[in-house]
C-alpha distance (Angstrom), angle and dihedral (degrees) to the residues before:
residue distance angle dihedral
X1 . . .
X2 3.81 . .
X3 3.81 124.5 .
X4 3.79 117.8 -151.1
X5 3.85 110.0 -128.1
X6 3.81 90.3 -150.5
X7 3.79 104.7 51.6
X8 3.80 102.4 6.0
X9 3.81 93.6 -121.5
X10 3.80 114.3 154.8
X11 3.78 119.2 -142.0
X12 3.77 141.5 152.6
X13 3.79 114.6 -100.9
X14 3.77 140.3 45.0
X15 3.75 125.5 -49.1
X16 3.82 89.1 -135.0
X17 3.80 88.6 72.2
X18 3.80 91.4 54.1
X19 3.79 136.4 -98.1
X20 3.78 112.8 -75.7
X21 3.79 90.7 -142.5
X22 3.81 106.5 43.6
X23 3.82 101.7 6.5
X24 3.82 95.9 -122.7
X25 3.80 115.2 157.3
X26 3.79 133.4 -155.3
X27 3.79 112.1 -108.1
X28 3.82 96.1 -165.6
X29 3.73 146.4 1.5
X30 3.80 116.9 -57.5
X31 3.76 117.2 -99.6
X32 3.79 114.5 -95.6
X33 3.79 117.7 -108.3
X34 3.81 115.1 -100.7
X35 3.76 116.2 -94.2
X36 3.81 91.6 -126.9
X37 3.83 126.6 31.0
X38 3.79 122.6 -170.4
X39 3.82 113.8 -125.3
X40 3.80 118.9 -116.8
X41 3.80 120.8 -109.9
X42 3.83 96.1 -171.1
X43 3.82 97.7 102.9
X44 3.79 93.8 45.9
X45 3.79 89.0 48.6
X46 3.81 91.3 53.0
X47 3.80 91.5 53.1
X48 3.79 93.3 45.1
X49 3.80 93.4 49.5
X50 3.82 94.0 46.2
X51 3.81 91.4 50.6
X52 3.80 92.3 47.2
X53 3.80 92.0 49.8
X54 3.81 91.9 50.0
X55 3.80 91.6 52.4
X56 3.80 93.2 43.5
X57 3.81 94.7 50.5
X58 3.79 93.1 48.1
X59 3.81 93.4 46.8
X60 3.81 92.6 48.6
X61 3.80 91.9 49.1
X62 3.80 91.2 48.1
X63 3.81 92.7 50.9
X64 3.80 91.0 46.9
X65 3.80 91.7 50.2
X66 3.81 91.0 47.4
X67 3.79 94.5 56.3
X68 3.80 92.4 41.0
X69 3.80 89.4 58.7
X70 3.82 89.2 61.9
X71 3.78 91.5 -144.6
X72 3.79 120.7 170.5
X73 3.78 91.2 -150.6
X74 3.78 122.7 83.5
X75 3.78 94.2 -173.6
X76 3.76 129.7 130.1
X77 3.81 96.6 -93.8
X78 3.79 91.9 51.3
X79 3.79 88.9 58.4
X80 3.81 90.3 45.6
X81 3.80 89.9 54.2
X82 3.80 89.8 49.0
X83 3.81 89.5 50.3
X84 3.81 90.0 51.9
X85 3.80 90.2 52.8
X86 3.80 91.0 48.4
X87 3.80 91.3 48.6
X88 3.80 92.0 53.5
X89 3.80 91.0 48.3
X90 3.80 92.2 52.2
X91 3.80 99.1 38.9
X92 3.81 99.9 100.0
X93 3.81 95.0 45.7
X94 3.77 107.7 25.5
X95 3.80 100.8 47.3
X96 3.84 97.1 54.4
X97 3.81 91.4 41.8
X98 3.79 93.7 46.7
X99 3.79 93.0 47.4
X100 3.81 90.6 51.3
X101 3.81 89.6 46.9
X102 3.80 91.3 51.9
X103 3.81 91.9 48.3
X104 3.81 93.5 50.8
X105 3.79 92.6 37.7
X106 3.78 92.7 57.1
X107 3.79 90.3 57.0
X108 3.79 91.8 48.2
X109 3.79 92.1 47.4
X110 3.80 91.5 48.9
X111 3.79 91.1 52.0
X112 3.82 90.4 51.0
X113 3.78 90.4 52.4
X114 3.78 94.6 46.1
X115 3.83 95.5 48.1
X116 3.82 107.5 37.2
X117 3.83 91.2 160.1
X118 3.80 92.6 59.2
X119 3.82 100.2 36.7
X120 3.79 130.9 39.3
X121 3.80 135.0 -175.1
X122 3.80 98.2 70.2
X123 3.80 91.7 158.0
X124 3.80 94.0 51.8
X125 3.79 91.2 45.3
X126 3.80 90.8 51.8
X127 3.82 92.9 47.9
X128 3.80 91.8 48.8
X129 3.79 93.2 49.9
X130 3.81 90.6 45.3
X131 3.81 92.0 50.9
X132 3.79 91.6 51.2
X133 3.79 91.3 49.1
X134 3.82 93.2 48.1
X135 3.80 92.9 50.3
X136 3.81 90.6 49.1
X137 3.80 92.8 50.0
X138 3.81 91.5 44.8
X139 3.80 92.7 52.8
X140 3.80 91.4 46.8
X141 3.82 90.8 48.3
X142 3.80 94.4 48.7
X143 3.79 90.8 48.8
X144 3.79 92.2 46.4
X145 3.80 96.5 52.2
X146 3.81 91.5 50.2
X147 3.81 97.1 48.1
X148 3.86 94.1 90.5
X149 3.81 91.3 49.4
X150 3.81 91.3 46.9
X151 3.80 90.8 50.6
X152 3.80 89.7 48.8
X153 3.80 91.2 50.9
X154 3.79 90.4 48.5
X155 3.80 90.8 51.4
X156 3.80 91.4 48.1
X157 3.80 90.0 50.0
X158 3.80 91.0 52.8
X159 3.81 91.0 47.0
X160 3.80 90.0 49.8
X161 3.81 90.4 51.8
X162 3.82 90.6 51.3
X163 3.80 91.7 48.0
X164 3.79 90.8 49.5
X165 3.81 89.3 54.0
X166 3.80 91.5 47.8
X167 3.81 93.0 47.6
X168 3.80 90.5 50.6
X169 3.80 89.9 56.3
X170 3.81 90.9 42.5
X171 3.81 90.7 54.0
X172 3.80 90.7 51.7
X173 3.81 91.5 48.4
X174 3.80 90.3 50.3
X175 3.82 91.3 51.1
X176 3.79 89.6 47.4
X177 3.80 92.9 53.5
X178 3.79 92.5 47.1
X179 3.79 89.8 52.8
X180 3.83 101.7 39.0
X181 3.82 101.7 23.7
X182 3.80 91.4 -123.7
X183 3.75 142.1 59.8
X184 3.82 115.4 -98.0
X185 3.77 118.8 -90.6
X186 3.82 90.9 -131.2
X187 3.78 135.6 14.4
X188 3.81 94.3 -115.9
X189 3.80 90.5 63.1
X190 3.79 89.1 57.9
X191 3.80 92.5 59.4
X192 3.81 92.1 45.1
X193 3.81 97.9 50.7
X194 3.82 104.2 34.0
X195 3.83 117.1 75.4
X196 3.81 113.7 -116.4
X197 3.83 107.6 -175.3
X198 3.80 96.5 162.9
X199 3.81 97.0 39.2
X200 3.81 93.7 -121.3
X201 3.81 93.2 125.9
X202 3.80 92.4 50.0
X203 3.81 90.0 50.0
X204 3.81 91.3 49.2
X205 3.82 92.2 49.9
X206 3.81 95.5 43.4
X207 3.82 97.1 99.2
X208 3.80 97.6 28.4
X209 3.80 116.1 121.1
X210 3.84 108.8 -135.7
X211 3.81 88.9 -137.7
X212 3.82 90.0 58.7
X213 3.82 90.7 71.1
X214 3.83 113.5 81.8
X215 3.80 118.0 177.4
X216 3.79 119.6 -169.1
X217 3.79 139.6 175.2
X218 3.78 130.2 -121.1
X219 3.80 98.5 -139.0
X220 3.79 94.3 -162.7
X221 3.81 91.8 55.2
X222 3.80 92.6 43.9
X223 3.79 92.5 49.9
X224 3.80 91.7 49.2
X225 3.80 92.8 49.1
X226 3.82 92.8 46.7
X227 3.80 92.3 48.1
X228 3.81 91.5 51.3
X229 3.80 91.2 47.4
X230 3.81 96.7 47.0
X231 3.85 99.6 37.0
X232 3.81 108.2 119.9
X233 3.81 93.0 -2.1
X234 3.75 134.5 103.6
X235 3.82 114.8 -103.1
X236 3.77 108.2 -112.0
X237 3.77 124.3 -138.4
X238 3.78 120.9 -107.4
X239 3.78 91.2 -114.8
X240 3.80 90.2 62.6
X241 3.81 94.7 55.5
X242 3.80 119.7 123.1
X243 3.82 113.0 -86.9
X244 3.79 89.0 -133.2
X245 3.79 93.0 56.8
X246 3.83 111.3 110.4
X247 3.79 94.1 -175.4
X248 3.81 112.6 144.3
X249 3.82 119.6 -115.4
X250 3.76 112.7 -72.0
X251 3.81 94.8 39.2
X252 3.81 94.3 -83.0
X253 3.82 116.4 143.4
X254 3.77 125.6 -166.9
X255 3.80 111.0 -115.6
X256 3.81 102.0 169.4
X257 3.77 136.0 33.8
X258 3.79 143.0 -175.9
X259 3.79 119.9 -149.1
X260 3.77 123.3 -173.7
X261 3.80 115.0 -153.4
X262 3.81 122.9 -160.5
X263 3.80 116.0 -117.8
X264 3.76 130.2 -137.5
X265 3.81 92.7 -50.4
X266 3.87 90.0 59.2
X267 3.81 89.1 -132.7
X268 3.79 121.1 119.9
X269 3.79 116.6 -135.8
X270 3.79 100.4 42.9
X271 3.80 131.2 113.0
X272 3.81 94.8 -100.8
X273 3.82 94.0 62.1
X274 3.80 123.1 124.0
X275 3.81 127.3 -135.0
X276 3.81 124.0 -142.8
X277 3.78 110.6 -169.6
X278 3.78 114.0 175.3
X279 3.80 91.8 -33.7
X280 3.81 95.5 -43.2
X281 3.82 104.8 121.7
X282 3.79 119.8 -166.1
X283 3.75 141.4 146.4
X284 3.77 117.0 -92.4
X285 3.80 89.2 -122.3
X286 3.82 90.2 56.5
X287 3.79 90.8 48.4
X288 3.80 90.4 52.2
X289 3.83 89.1 52.8
X290 3.78 91.5 53.9
X291 3.80 96.8 -99.5
X292 3.82 92.9 142.1
X293 3.76 119.3 72.9
X294 3.80 93.8 -140.7
X295 3.76 120.1 46.7
X296 3.77 117.2 -112.7
X297 3.78 118.6 -123.9
X298 3.77 115.2 -90.4
X299 3.77 92.5 -122.1
X300 3.80 91.1 58.9
X301 3.78 94.2 50.3
X302 3.76 100.6 46.5
X303 3.82 114.2 93.0
């Protein structure tokens, strides 16, 4: 393959016969190659710079994360925690870039080893490739050791969100009982009669199945309260009852309730549901293991 020095066209043949593109011809013998050629350091420099940048970026991110944590301790584990934070910040960018750098760097390093007369700086090339590999492994290791803790934090965050929803409904039920002296007969009545200026109650009740709410009455408590109220007094007629009284017909008021809340799948009747029994909020799995002191009604536990 001959390259024309005039136009750069590549063709098979001798330049003495003329370039097939521009027609230029050689007017003499080609110059002899120099007796001594200096090797190139470009490939070794690329590997050294890439390794140095990888180390520098990771160190800077670790130092930044350390001071952002505002920790009073400068011990080893404080720096490890800062490195974990830096690794998670760099995971989506650094890992793909570093893996591509290692893949290309191995080819460059192999070419430097195979052609020592053309390329120099084997030591610097090796150190640069090693630094890139160490940073990649360190980021992967720091991410890997924190995955269980991250999953635990994610689970706790989801549990906290479910408890917040349950406590919002519990607060509304408590206000309802203070106002009407009973729990509502159905969950829709709760939303209709309790003020909800910020919409938090509506959001908490959005995925609640009306059949998942089961109010009930403790007859012993009701009988005791009625006997204390009516002892020594004249029994009033039903027509004279308070207009704010939500007591069901027959004078029976709901004193307990069981509410089943859908879990992460937003579907009632699955294993990730939550149970709210008189303000005691627990996972259905914990209830099945005996985590609640009082047993929940069978109708509330069956999917």
